[in-house]
N, C-alpha and C positions, 0 to 999 in steps of 0.2 A: 812170861808175857812181856812183849816189847814195850818199851817206854816211848818210842818215837813212832809216828805214823809211817806206814809203808808208802813211800813216795818213789815213783818211777821217774827217773831223770832221763831226758832225751836231749842231751846237749848237742848231739851231732845232727839233729834234724834241722834242715835248712828249708826256708819257705820257697816254694816254687809256684809257677803259674798253672801247673797242671792240677786237675781235679783228682784227689786221692781216691783210688779205686777201692781202698780197704773199707770205706764206710758206705759204698754204693752197693745196693742189692746185687748179689752174685747168683749165678746159675750153678747148680750142683745136683747130685743124685738125690739127696734128701730133700732139698728145698729148691726146686727148679723155678727160676724167675725168667720171664721172657726178656729177650734182648731189647725189645722196644721200650720196656719199662726202665731198663738200665740207661738207655740213651736219653729218655725223657728226664730221668732224675739228674743226669749229668748236665743236661741243658738248663734245667731249673737252677742248679747250683751255679753254673757259669753266669746265668742272668743275675743271681743274687750277688756274686762277686763283682760283676760289672756295675751293679747299682752301688755297692760299697765304694768302688773306685770313684764313681761320680761324686758320692758324698764327701770323700776325702779331699776332693778338689774344690768343693763348694765353700763359700764364705758363710759358715754357720757358727753358732756358739757351740761350746763343748756339750752342753745339754742336748741341743738339737741333733748334733752329729751322732753322739753315742746312742741316742734313742733309735734313730734309723739303723745305725750300725749293729746294735745288739739284737734288734728284732730280726734282721736278716741273717745274722750268724746263727741264732738259735733255730731259725727256720731251716737253714741249710743243714744243720747237724741234727735236726729233729730232737733238740734238747728240751729238757723240762724247764729250764730257766737259765739265767746268766746275770752277770754283774760286771761293771767296769769300775775299777778302783784307781784313783789318781793321787799322786803325792800332794799332800797339803803344804802350800808354801809357808804357812805360819807354824807348822809343827813337823815332827818327824813321822807322823802317822799317815795312813792311807785313808782318804775319804771316799765315800760311796758317791760316784758321779751319776750312775744310772743303774737300775736293777729291774729284772723281769722274773717274777715268781721265785724270788729268793726265799728259802726256808727261814722261818723265824729264828732258828738256832744260829744262823749264819749272818744275821743282821748285826750292825755295829752295836757294841755293848754300851751301857750307860756310863759306868765309871770303872768297872773291873775289867781286866784283860781276860777275854774268853779264848778257848782253844782255836776257834776259827780266826780271831784277830791275830793271835800269835802265828798261826799258819800263814796268813797273808804276809806278815812281816818277814817270816823266814823265806818264803818264796821270792819276795821282792829283793831280799838281800842276795839270794842265789842268782837271780837274773836269768833263769833258764825255764824252758817249757817243762811242765811236770804233770803227772797224773797222781791223784791221791784217792785211794780206794775209800768206799763208804764206811762209816763207823770205825775209823782208824784213829790211832793215837793211844796215849797212856790212860786216858779217861780222867786225868786230873785237869782242873780248870787252869792251872798254871803252866801247862804244857801244850804245844801246838798239836792240832789234830783236826779231823773231819768229823764233826758231830752229826752230820746228816746222813741220809740213806742214799745219796746220789754220788756218782763218780765225779770228782772235781777235776777239771781240766784247766790248768793255768798256763798263760802265755804272756810274757812281758811285752810292754809297749816301750820301745826305745826311741830316743831322739839324740843323735850324735853320740851313740854308744852309752847313753845314760838312761837308766830305767825311770820313766816318768809315770808308769801306771801298770796295771795288771788287767788282763781279760780272764774272767772266771766263768766257766761253763759248768752247769749242773746237768750231767748226763745220766741217763738210766744205766744201771750196772748190767753186767751179763754179756757185754760184747767181747769177741775174741781179741787176742793181742794185735792182729793185723788191723782190725777196725779201730782199735784204740790208737794205734800208730797213725792211722789216717786222720783221726780227730786232732792229734797234735800237729800234724803237718798243715791241716787246714787252719787251725787256730793261729799257727805261726804266720801263715800267709796273710790272713786278714789283719793280724796285728801289725804286719809290715805296712798295710794300707793305712791303719790308724796312725802309724808313725809318720807316714807321708802327710796326713792331715795336719799334724802338729808342725811339720816342716813348712807346708804351704802357709799355715797360720803365722808362723814366725816371719816368713818372707813378706806376707801382706802387712804384718805389723811394722817391719822395717821400712817397707815402702810408704805406709801411712805416716810413720814417724818422720821420714825424709820430707814428704810433702808437707807435713805439719810445720817443720822448721823452715821450709821455704816460704810458707805463707805467713808464718808468725812474725817475721821481721817487718814487712810492710804494715801489718796490723798494729804492732806495738808502736811503730814510728808514727802512724797516723793518729792513734788515740791519745798519744802523749805529746802531740805537736803543739798544743796551746793550753791555756788555763781558763778559757772562757767556758762557762758551764754549758750553755746552749750548743756551742760548737763541739764540746766534748761528747755530750749525749748523742748528738747527730752522728758523729764519727763512730761511736760505739755501736749504734744501731745498724748502720750501713756496712761497716767493716766486719762486724760480727756475723752478719748474714752471709757474707762471702766466705769468711773463714770457717764457719760451722757447716755451711752448705745446706741450710734450711730455707724454708719459704719466706718467713717473716720474723723479724726481731724488733721488739719494742723495749724502750727504756723508760722506767718510771722513777721519779724522785720522791723521797720521803719528806713530807711537810707535817710535822707534828705526828699524829697517829694515822694520817692518811697518805696514800700514794697518788700522785698525779702523773699521767703519761705525758712525757715531754718530747719524745721522738719515736718515729716508726720508720723502719727501713723502707727506702724507696719513695718517701714523701718529704718534700721540702718543708711543709708545715702541716699541722693537724688541727682539726676543729675540736677543741677540748670540751665543748658542750654537747658533742655527739653522744648518743646513748652507748654505742660500742666502746668509745673511749672511756666514758664514765664507768661502765661495768668492768672494764679491764682494770681501771685504777682501784675500784673497790675490791676486786679479787686479789690484786697485789697487796693491798693493805692488810687483808686477812692473812695472807700467806706470811708477810713480814711479821705480823703479830704472833703467829705460831712459831716463827724462828726456824722452820724446816722447809727445804725446797719441795715444790710440788711437781710431780711427774705424772701427767695424765695421758693414757694411751687408749681411751675409749671406755674404761671401766672405772666408775667413781663410787662403787658400792662400799669400798673399804675406807673412804674418806670420812672425816667427821662432819656433822651437819653444818657447822659454821663455815666450812669451806665448800661443801657440796652445793649449797644453795646459790652462792654467788658464782660458782663454777658453771652450774646449769644455766644461769641467766646469761653468762657470757657466751657459752657454747651455742645457745639458741640464736644469738646474733651473728657470731663470727664463723661458726661451723668448722673449727679446726679438728683434724684427726688426731693430732698429738700436740700437747701443750705442756710447756715446762716454765715454771716461775721460780727463779733462784734469787734469794735476797742478796743484795750487795751491801756489804758491811764496811764501815769506816775503818781504814787501816791505821793502826796506832804503832808508829815506829819506836816508841819509847821503851827502854829497858829490854830491847831485843838483842840477842847475841849477834856478833858480826857474821854475815853470810846467811842468816836465817830469814825466813819470810816474816814480815811484820804481822803482829797479831791483829785480828779484826774484832771490832767491838760492836757498837750499835748500828742498826741498819740505816743506810742513807739512800736506798733505792732498791729497785728490783729489775732483773733482766728477764724478759719474756720471750721464749722461743716457741715458734709455731710451725707445724707441718700441716699443709692443707690437703695432701693427697695420700699420705701413708701414716700409720700410727706406730710403726716399729721404732723402737729406741735401741740403736746398736751401741756397741762399745766405743766406736770411733766418735759418734756424736757426743756421747757423754764426756769423752776425754777432751775433745775440742771445747766443749762447754766449760769444763773446769779451767782450762787455760784462759778462755775469754773472761770468766768471772774473776780470776785472780788479777789479771792486768786491768780490767775495767774498774775494780775496786780501788786500785792504786791511782789510776788516772782521775776518777771521779772524786776521790778524797782530796787529791792535790788541788783540783779546780775549786771545790767547795771551800777548802781552807784559805785559798787565795782570795776568794770573794768575801770571806769573813773579815778581812782586814778593815779596820775602821778608817773612814775617809780615804778609801783606796784611790779615787781619781786625783785627790790632792797630793797624796804621796807620789803617785806616778808623775804628776806635773813637776813636783819638786825634784824628783830624781832626774828627769830630763833636763831641768834647768841646771842642776849640779853638773851634769855631763857637759852641758854647753859651756859652763864656766871653766871646766877643766880642759876644754879643747882650745883650738886656736881661733875660735870665733867669739872671743870675749867682747870685742868692740861691737860686733853686730848684735850680740845678746843684750848688751847695755842699751844700745839704740832702740831695740825692740821693746825693752822694758820701759824706757822713757816714753816711747810713743803710747804704750799701753796705759801708763800712768796718766799721760795727758788726755787720752780718750776717756779714761775713767773720771778724771776731774771735770771734763767737759760735760759728760752725761749726768753727773751728779750735781754740779753747781750752776750750769747754764739754765736760767728760767725760760719757760716756754708756755704759751697759753694752753690751758687744758680744757678740752671740750668733751661733753657726753653726747654720743651720737644716738639718734633715735629716728623713727619713721612714723608717718601718719598720713592725714588727708585734710583737705580743705573742707570746712563745714560752715554753713551760714549760722549766724547767731539766732536768727528767727526763721524757723521753717515749720511747716505743718504737714503731717502725714494724714492722708485720707484712707480710712480703714473701712472694710466691709463690716457692718454691724450685725448682719444675719447671713445665714447661708443662702446661696442662690446662684442664678446664672445672669451675667451681665447682658441684658437684652437690648438696651439702648444706651448710647453714649452721646452726650450733647456738647462735647468739645471737639474742635477740629484737629486735623493732623499737624497743624502748625506748632512748632516748638516754641516754648516760652509764651504760651497763650495767656492773656490777661483774664482773670476770673474775679468775681466779687463774692463777698461773704453771703451765704444763704442761697447762692445760685445752684440750681440742680445740675450736677455734673453727669450723672448716669442713673439709669433705672434698672433694677434687677427684677427677676421673676422667680417665684418659688411655688411650683404647682402643689407641693405637699401642704404648704401653708394655706393656699387658697382652698384646698379641699377641706382642711381642718376648720377654716372659717365657715364654709358652707354647712358642714356637719353641725357645728355649734349653733348656727342660726336655725337650722331645722330642729334641733333638740329644744332650743328656746321656744320656738313656735309650738312645738308639741307640748311642752310644759305649760305654756300660756293657755292652750285649749283645755288641758286637764284642769287647770286652776279654775277657769270659767265654768266648767261643767260641775265642779264641786260647789262653786258659789251658787249656781242655779239650783242645785239639789238642796241647799240649805234653806231656800225660800219655800220649799214644799213642806207640808205638814208631815212630820215623821216622829218616830219615837225618840225620846231624849238620848238613848244610847246610840242611836244611829246618827244623831246630830253631832255627838262627840267624835265618833269615828270619822265622819265626813270632814269635820273641822281639822282633825289631825292630818288627814290625807292632804287637805288643801294647804296647810302650813308646810307640810313636807314638800309638796310640789312647788310652793312659792320659794322655799330655801334652795331647792335644786335649780330653779330658774335664775335666782340671784347668782349662784355659783357659776352657772354657765355664762351669764352676762359678763362676770368678771374675767373669766377665761377668754371670752370673745374679745373683751377690751385689750387684753394682753396680745392676742393674736393680731388684732387690728393695728396695735402699736408697732408690732414687728412688720406688718405689711407696709406701714408708713415709712419704716426704715429701709424699705427696698429702694426708696429714692435716696441717692447719695448726694448730700449737700456739701457745698464748699464751706470749710470752717473759717476762712479769712481771705482778705484781699491779697492778691499776689499773682505769681506766674507758675504755670504747670511746667515742671522741668523734665517730665518723663518724655521718652522718645516714642513717637508713633503710638499714642494712647489707644486710638480706635483699633488699629491693627493688632495690638498686643492683648487688648482686653475684651473686645466685642465677642459675645458668644462664649465667653470663658466661665466655667464654674468656679466659684470662689467660696471660701469658708469664712466664718465669723472671725474677725480680728486680722484678716489678711490685708497687707498694705497694697493700695491700688495706685495712688498718685502722691506726688510730693509737690507742695505749694510753697514757694519761696517769695518773700517780700523783696521787690527789686531794690528797695532802699536799705536792706539789712546790712549789718556789719559782718564781715567775714573773718574767721579765725582758723588757726591750724590746731587740729586735735592730734596730739602725739601719743604714741605708745612707747613709754620708757621701759626698756627691759629690766627685769628684777635685778640682774647682776650689775646694773649701772645706777641703781637707785641710791646706793650708799654715797657715791660721789655727789649726787644732786642734793641729798638731804644735808650732807656736810656743808655744801655751799650755801644752802638756805639758812642754816644755823649760824654761819659765820657772818653773814651780811643780810641786813633787812631789805636791801634794794633788790628788785626783781632782776634775775639774770637775763642777759642779752641772749637772744636766739637768732642764729643765722640759718636760713632754710632755702632750699631750691624746690621748684615744682617740676614734676615729670614732664609737664607740657611746655616748660620753658627752662630747660636745664642749663642754659648758658648764663644765667643771671642769678645773683644771690640777693635775697631779701632779708631785712632785719626786723625783728619784733621783740617783744618782752614776754617773759613767762608770766601768765596771768594767775593760774592756779594749778595745783597738783592734787590729784586724788590718790591718797596713799594706799588705797585698797587694791590688792593684787588679784587680777582675774586674767583669764585666757581670752584674748580678743582676736587673735590670729595665730598663724603657725609659729610665731616668735616665742610662744610660751607665756609664762606669767609676766604681766606688764601692768604698769600704772598709767592712767590717763593724765595728760597735762595739756592745758589750753594755752595757746600763744596768740596774743593780739598784736596786730600790726596795722600800719597805715595802708588802707586798701588802695590808695592812689598809686602805690608802688607797682601794683600788678595791673596789667592791661585788663579792661573791663571784660573782654571776651574770654579771659582765662580763669575768671572767677566762677568755677563750676564745682558743685558739690561732689565730693568723692575724689577730686584730683589728688594723686599721690604726691607726698612731700617728704623730703629728707632733711633733717635738721641737726644742728650742733648747738647744744646748750653750753654757754660759756660758764665754767666753774672755777675761775681764777687761774693761777699759774702754778706750775710744778716744774721739777727738773726735767730737762729734755729727755733724759733716759727713762724716767717714769712715764712721761707722756707717750713715748714710742713703744715701750715694752710692758706697760701696765696690764694689758689684756693677757699677755703671755704669763706674767707672774701670777695673775689671778687664776688662770686656767690650771697652772701647776699646783697652786695652793688648794684649789677645789678638787683636783683629781688625785694628787699624790700626798697631800699633807693635811688630810682631814683630822689627823690626831693632834695637830697643833692647836 
C-alpha cells in the first residue's frame, strides 16, 4: 500500500483564454449530445469567465472577491464545492479565506495537523496545478492525503512568481482523463484572473499610498501650526475631513469624565447648547470611558447597552449612515526609545467621523483615520500641555521683554517701560471724584391717586379737558354705573317687601283664637321671617354703600395732571382698585426718586458708613438735558426689588431746591439721570472699576 497520495501533476498546463472542450458535454455514439447544448454550455462558461474578469478589476475586499469568484468557478465546473486558501502573513500556514460546501474532514483542524492540512502545505510548496484522487493517502493523520470522497483540483494563485494562495475544487469523481485535464486548464485560467486581482489591488494600494503621502504633508503642517487649543481642534476637524474624505468630522475635548464638542468641520462656531451637540458629547464620553473605538455601520445590535442608548439618541437627531468615534489619548514621550512612537495614556478627547450617504467602511478610510488619530493626538497633547503652564501670559510677556533687551532696541524698551510705569503711577495715585450712577424720575412729595372703589362703567365725568384743572376735596369727579349692582339692589328690596308681608300675615294670625300648638308654630315662622328680613336689610345696606361709591370724589385739593381725562376715561369699564386720576398739590415739594442698581449699592453703603453727611447728588432731566441740578440724598431704602428692566434695585430719594428747575418742567414721571458723589478714589479705579467688577463677578466667583 502506497504511503503517499496519488497526485497527478500537470506542470506543463498553461492557462489560456479558450474554453476547455474536455469538460464540455460531447457528442458520441453512446451518449449523443445536441450541438446546441454544447454551444449553450460554452456560452455560459464564457459569461462566467467574463464575470470573474470584471470581479478581478473591481475594488473589492478579499472576502467579497473570492465569494463571487468561487461561486462562479464551481458553477462553471459543476463542482460539489470549493475553497480558497491564502497565506497567513502572521504564520507559515494557509488560512481559509472562503469556502463553499467543503466536507467537514477538509476543514481546518483545531490543533493537530490533519492529512488535508498537510496536503495543502505540500501542494503550496510544489506550486503547480494538481489532481488528488478521492480517499487517497497513507491513512495516517501525520501524512498528507485526501480524506474525502471528492476529486481534489488544486491550482496555485501567484503574484510576481510567488504563490500567495490556492484554489481547491471538490469535483465528483468518475470523469475521464481528458475531462480532468480540462478541469486543470480551466482552474489555471481562473487562478490567473485571481492573480490579476491581487496585482490590481497592489497597484491601487500603491496609488492610495502615494495620494496619502501627498495629502499628509499639508495636513500635518496645518494641525501642528500653532499651540492654541481652539485653533488646533478647528484645524483637526477641517483638515481631517479633507484628508479622510468623509462627510463630517467633529472634535471633542475631555473635561473630567465628560466630553464636550469643540469643533465641527465646515463650521466657524458651534452652539454647544444644541441637542445634537450635547448628544454627541455624551456619546463620546461613554466611548472614551470604554476605552475602545466605536465603528457603527447601521447595525448596533452587538453593542453594549451603555453605548447603544446614547448612540440611538444621537442617530435619531443627526441621521448618519456611518459613525466612528476614536478616543484621542495624551501622548507621553517619556522613557520611549529613540525613533519609536510615544506611548498614549489617558484620553484627552475624541475624533468623530461621519458618513451621511453610505455606511461602508473600507480599508482606505480606516488607514487614513489611523494616520489622523496618530498626528491629532500629538498636536492636541502639545497644545494642552502648553496651556497648562502656570501664568502663561506673564511668562510670554517676560519672554518678549527679554528678547527686546537682547536686541538693539534697548533704549526704546526702557523708554516704553518708563512710560508704562508713569501711567501706572498716574492711574493708582491720582485722586479723582468717584460717583455712583443711577436713573429715576421726578416725583411730587404730596400727590393723591384716585382709584375706582367698585367695578363699573364711567358714565359721567365732571372735569373738563383742560390740563392741570383745579379741584377741591369732596368734589364729585365722575359717576359710574353698574347694572348688575342695581339689579341686586332691586332684588333685595323686593325680597325685603316680601318678608315684611309674610311677617305681617303671621302677626295677624296670632291675634286670632287658635290652638296653643298653632300659636307656637306661627310665632316661630314670624321670628324666622323677621330674621331673614334683617339679614336682607344688612345686605341691602352694603349694596347701597357700593352704589354710593359709584360717585368718585376728590380726596384732596389740587390739580389733575392726567391728559385728556374725558377722552380717555368716558364710557370705559374699570375694575375695583384701578387708578383713574392723579391729583397733585400745586404747592408741593418735588424730589427725585432714583433706582440704585444692586451692583452699585456697595459703594453707596460704604460712603454712608464713612461720613454722616448726606452725599451730594448731581442730576439732569430728560426734558432739560443741557443743565445739571444739585441736590442731597435724603433717604435710601435698602430693600432690593425689581422696579424696571434694570433688575434688582434700591430706591433712594433726593431732595433739591425746586427753584433750580423751571416751573414748567416739574412734571411727575420726568426721567432723570443722577450721579451720587461717593468721595474720591484713584483715577484708574474710577475709570475701570466696572470692568474689574464684571471680571470678578463673571470669572472669579471662587475668590
